[in-house]
Each structure stands twice: as C-alpha cells, then as structure tokens.
VEXMARRO-705039 format. One record per atom (N, C-alpha, C, O): residue in one letter; z, x, y. Coordinates in steps of 0.001 Angstrom, whole numbers, padded with zeros to 6 digits, always signed. Layout:
<sites>
AZXY...
</sites>
This chain:
<sites>
M-000113+001080-000992M+000211+000212-000068M-000006+000889+001142M+000846+001728+001432K-001058+000705+002012K-001109+001456+003191K-000046+000810+004323K+000060-000413+004424I+000499+001452+004911I+001301+001389+006144I+000914+001859+007686I+000230+002870+007846S+001332+001168+008686S+001154+001977+009966S+002559+002267+010623S+003406+001420+010907I+002636+003595+010803I+003850+004144+011467I+003643+004385+012894I+002791+005207+013234I+004398+003695+013844I+004280+003425+015087I+005562+004115+015840I+006721+003702+015790V+005039+005366+016612V+006054+006158+017329V+005819+006397+018976V+005186+007281+019554P+006658+005140+019554P+006575+005135+021027P+007164+006610+021405P+008113+007105+020796A+006530+007208+022412A+006993+008337+022814A+006804+008532+024563A+005736+008256+025110Y+007765+008943+025170Y+008282+009230+026718Y+008714+010415+026921Y+009770+010768+026397N+008075+011157+027619N+008744+012638+028001N+009510+013221+026521N+010653+013677+026517T+008897+013140+025657T+009347+013688+024455T+008907+015313+023773T+008859+015695+022604E+008610+016069+025156E+008123+017397+024643E+008988+017959+023821E+008627+018368+022717K+009977+018033+024159K+011256+018738+023218K+011442+018377+021689K+011881+019179+020865Y+011067+017108+021409Y+011166+016791+020115Y+010134+016205+019522Y+010239+015926+018328I+009174+015962+020091I+007974+015095+019691I+007289+015843+018391I+006925+015215+017398Q+007178+017120+018520Q+006363+018070+017354Q+007277+017686+016107Q+006790+017216+015078R+008482+017893+016256R+009574+017654+015284R+009393+016353+014375R+009326+016330+013146C+009328+015274+015262C+009331+014152+014821C+007866+013821+014115C+007857+013057+013150V+006704+014365+014570V+005433+014111+013893V+005290+015107+012614V+004630+014638+011687D+005737+016217+012463D+005995+017068+011572D+006600+016406+010482D+006140+016251+009351S+007913+015951+011044S+008409+015178+009805S+007831+014057+009154S+007797+013937+007929I+007439+013349+009853I+006204+012254+009400I+005186+012743+008315I+005207+012333+007154L+004337+013613+008779L+003299+014549+008048L+003859+015122+006791L+003041+015399+005914D+005223+015363+006544D+005635+016350+005466D+005970+015308+004400D+006291+015687+003274R+005918+014205+004662R+006075+013578+003522R+005246+013434+002258R+004042+013667+002361T+005749+013071+001055T+004795+012996+000055T+003965+011721+000071T+002869+011832-000477F+004228+010675+000526F+003933+009450+000801F+002523+009716+001900F+002694+009978+003091R+001504+009628+001430R+000213+009986+002437R-000316+008678+002355R-001510+008928+002518D-000224+007186+002182D-001231+006652+002591D-000560+005526+003735D-000009+004443+003536F-000844+006241+004961F-000282+005636+006129F-001109+006001+007126F-001779+007019+006955E-001238+005234+008396E-001902+005556+009641E-000784+006007+010734E+000070+005134+010887L-000605+007103+011482L+000615+007216+012274L-000261+006999+013451L-001388+007464+013622I+000470+006167+014296I+000086+005740+015746I+000927+006036+016618I+001910+005299+016687I+000832+007165+017539I+001921+007503+018438I+001298+006871+019940I+000139+007004+020333V+002253+006255+020543V+001855+005822+021819V+002895+006376+023029V+004086+006209+023292D+001649+007212+023677D+002712+007891+025035D+002751+006721+026111D+001766+006139+026565D+003829+006535+026367D+004321+005680+027301D+004416+006189+028716D+005502+006025+029272G+003463+006774+029376G+003048+007467+030397G+004106+008626+030902G+004640+008752+032005S+004229+009458+029667S+004910+010631+029937S+004419+011476+031156S+003237+011477+031497T+005308+012136+031741T+005034+013234+032886T+005414+014578+032394T+005414+015475+033237D+005697+014835+031336D+005928+015992+030780D+004899+016608+029681D+003826+016028+029843H+004820+017434+028763H+003817+017873+028443H+003786+017145+026547H+003545+017633+025444T+004069+016155+026921T+003986+015141+025535T+002641+015228+025252T+002309+015753+024190S+001650+014728+026153S+000525+014420+025613S-000399+015807+025169S-001316+015698+024355E-000116+016856+025677E-000818+018239+024892E-000133+018497+023699E-000779+019125+022860I+001069+018157+023394I+001391+018439+022027I+000834+017701+021144I+000266+018248+020199I+000868+016316+021250I+000214+015190+020555I-001369+015655+020099I-001867+015693+018974N-001841+015926+021170N-003398+015960+021262N-003418+017408+020217N-004495+017688+019692G-002547+018046+020023G-002720+019450+019054G-002806+018924+017562G-003151+019731+016699Y-002546+017771+017250Y-002854+017124+015981Y-004063+016761+015709Y-004494+015806+016356A-004869+017337+014791A-005883+016544+014276A-006081+016078+012922A-006279+016914+012041A-006047+014680+012612A-006173+014184+011047A-006718+012643+011407A-006573+011960+012421D-007230+012456+010469D-007888+011188+010368D-006942+009940+010375D-007257+008763+010547N-005721+010477+010148N-004870+009155+009982N-003731+009136+010940N-002674+008535+010745I-004094+009994+012214I-003240+009839+013156I-003945+009397+014408I-005039+009914+014634R-003482+008536+015228R-004207+008067+016565R-003429+007976+017540R-002245+007671+017395Y-003963+008219+018659Y-002953+008457+019919Y-003369+007641+021130Y-004394+007883+021768I-002460+006594+021431I-002372+006000+022659I-001806+006477+023877I-000615+006771+023777K-002408+006664+025182K-001779+006722+026271K-001891+005733+027274K-003024+005472+027678K-000842+005088+027787K-000522+004069+028410K+000225+004412+029718K+000590+005566+029943Q+000465+003314+030648Q+001078+003391+031688Q+002462+002953+031157Q+002634+002016+030377N+003526+003822+031726N+004899+003494+031608N+005124+001935+031460N+004887+001203+032420G+005507+001510+030451G+006208-000215+030453G+007251-000094+029601G+007501-001286+029424G+008190+000617+028819G+009284+000885+028019G+008685+000671+026586G+007618+000228+026161V+009976+001242+025951V+009652+001386+024629V+009130-000113+023481V+008589-000120+022376G+009545-001099+024278G+009040-002193+023697G+007550-002281+024021G+006795-002401+023056S+007127-002245+025005S+005843-002206+025475S+004984-001184+024585S+003989-001628+024014A+005229-000226+024487A+004776+000911+023595A+004727+000679+022336A+003793+001145+021683R+005793-000144+021685R+005805-000420+020429R+004633-001450+020110R+003893-001457+019126N+004657-002279+021151N+003848-003695+021014N+002209-003158+021290N+001296-003928+020995A+001945-001984+021791A+000623-001415+022388A+000024-000755+020682A-001133-000768+020262G+001109-000296+020077G+000949+000379+018886G+000639-000681+017936G-000327-000532+017188L+001400-001805+017879L+001169-002889+017075L-000285-003620+017070L-000857-004079+016081Q-000673-003616+018211Q-002123-004134+018861Q-002868-003381+017846Q-003447-003836+016859E-002757-002001+018284E-003723-001130+017569E-003929-001092+015922E-004967-000759+015351S-002980-001413+015446S-002680-001356+014026S-003665-002223+013335S-003891-003414+013549V-004242-001384+012424V-005436-002380+011584V-004612-002843+010030V-005141-003506+009137L-003516-002413+010022L-003040-002757+008679L-001826-003945+008755L-001343-004370+009805K-001485-004339+007504K-000941-005445+007354K+000947-004953+007464K+001757-005778+007888G+001394-003527+007013G+002494-003480+006934G+002740-002352+008123G+002210-001249+008258Q+003803-003070+008993Q+004014-001709+009988Q+005419-001226+009845Q+006259-001932+009288R+005721+000025+010357R+007147+000205+010099R+007192+001396+011714R+006379+002300+011905G+008106+001111+012454G+008541+001749+013589G+009189+003026+013197G+009846+003117+012160F+008998+004071+014067F+009806+005292+013975F+010073+005850+015486F+009028+006260+015991D+011030+005946+016191D+011155+006164+017330D+011130+007820+017685D+011957+008450+017025G+010533+008410+018370G+010439+009947+018451G+011267+010047+019303G+011572+011156+019740
</sites>
C-alpha cells in the first residue's frame, strides 16, 4: 500500500535534512514524500532542493501556518493513505 508522507516546513534549516534523511532511511519504500515549505526565510529551500528522487515532491507556498501547509500537501497528494510528519 503506497502512502503519502507530508512534511510542513517553516525555517527548518537546522533539522530538515535530518528529518528527510530519517524518512528516506526506512525500509518501507512504497511512499511519496511531500515537503511543503511554508514561506521559509532561511535556507530550508536550498536544503530540500538538494534531494533528487522520484518519490520526493517539493511545494513552496506563502506562509500560512502549519495547518495550511499540511492542507496544501494533502491537496497535492495523489494517494489514498496519507501520514503527517512534522519537520
């Protein structure tokens, strides 16, 4: 069963890499990872853009809060089962 993992991110340059690496290091591989940058003003986007994989999607949006970011990720998800994972 394929799932979507949605990670809202706002100014997470200090730990977004550890978060993403932790998700990618799992043995379960049947997922899409949607990272929603909620208007970060630090280097979050540069770090996220360093990942290149077919199952990783990056969305950059204007700041609207964690709920707004999560909802943006849910709207982009093409899968039936979604899981949230805060970065």
